[in-house]
C-alpha positions as CSV (number, residue, x, y, z in Angstrom):
1,M,78.7,-26.5,37.6
2,I,76.7,-27.8,40.6
3,S,73.9,-25.8,42.0
4,E,74.4,-24.3,45.5
5,E,71.5,-26.3,46.7
6,R,73.2,-29.6,45.7
7,V,76.5,-28.6,47.3
8,R,74.7,-27.9,50.6
9,P,77.2,-25.2,51.9
10,R,75.1,-24.4,55.0
11,E,75.0,-28.0,56.2
12,E,77.5,-28.0,59.1
13,V,77.3,-31.8,59.8
14,I,79.0,-32.9,56.6
15,Q,82.6,-32.1,55.8
16,R,82.7,-32.4,52.0
17,T,85.7,-33.2,49.9
18,Y,85.6,-32.8,46.1
19,Y,87.3,-35.4,43.9
20,V,87.8,-35.5,40.1
21,V,88.4,-38.7,38.1
22,F,89.2,-38.6,34.4
23,V,87.6,-41.3,32.3
24,D,87.5,-42.2,28.7
25,D,83.6,-42.3,28.4
26,V,81.5,-40.3,31.0
27,D,78.2,-41.7,29.7
28,K,79.4,-45.3,30.0
29,E,80.8,-44.7,33.6
30,Y,77.6,-42.9,34.5
31,K,75.4,-45.8,33.5
32,E,77.6,-48.3,35.3
33,L,77.8,-46.2,38.5
34,R,74.0,-45.7,38.5
35,R,73.5,-49.4,38.1
36,K,75.6,-49.9,41.2
37,G,73.5,-47.3,43.1
38,A,75.6,-44.1,42.9
39,N,73.6,-41.0,43.9
40,F,74.2,-38.6,41.0
41,V,73.5,-34.9,41.7
42,K,74.1,-33.9,38.1
43,P,73.9,-36.2,35.1
44,P,76.4,-36.1,32.2
45,T,76.6,-32.6,30.7
46,T,78.8,-31.1,28.0
47,Q,80.6,-28.1,29.4
48,T,82.2,-25.2,27.6
49,G,85.2,-26.4,25.6
50,G,83.8,-29.8,25.1
51,W,84.5,-31.4,28.5
52,R,81.8,-33.9,29.5
53,T,81.2,-34.2,33.2
54,A,78.8,-35.8,35.7
55,H,78.7,-35.5,39.5
56,F,77.7,-37.8,42.3
57,E,78.0,-38.0,46.1
58,D,79.4,-41.0,48.0
59,P,77.9,-42.4,51.2
60,D,80.1,-40.0,53.3
61,G,78.7,-37.0,51.4
62,N,81.9,-36.3,49.4
63,L,81.3,-34.9,45.9
64,W,82.9,-36.8,42.9
65,E,83.2,-35.6,39.3
66,I,83.8,-38.0,36.5
67,S,85.3,-36.0,33.6
68,Q,86.0,-36.7,30.0
69,R,88.4,-34.7,27.9
70,P,87.1,-33.1,24.7
71,K,87.2,-35.5,21.7
72,K,89.6,-34.3,19.0
């Protein structure tokens, strides 16, 4: 879901960890995190099956996904 360029697999300096956090409203959390200065590498997107996700990196270079389950 994240392009290879954004993942930076050839960068040997950064050891990346990938975290996923489930939230009730991805768009709300995205706006709040952006307001606080989070560096998003992919804005909120609806995935196959209805999942809504967004991805950002923290100051240490770790990748975070905020994920919302499909609405019923």
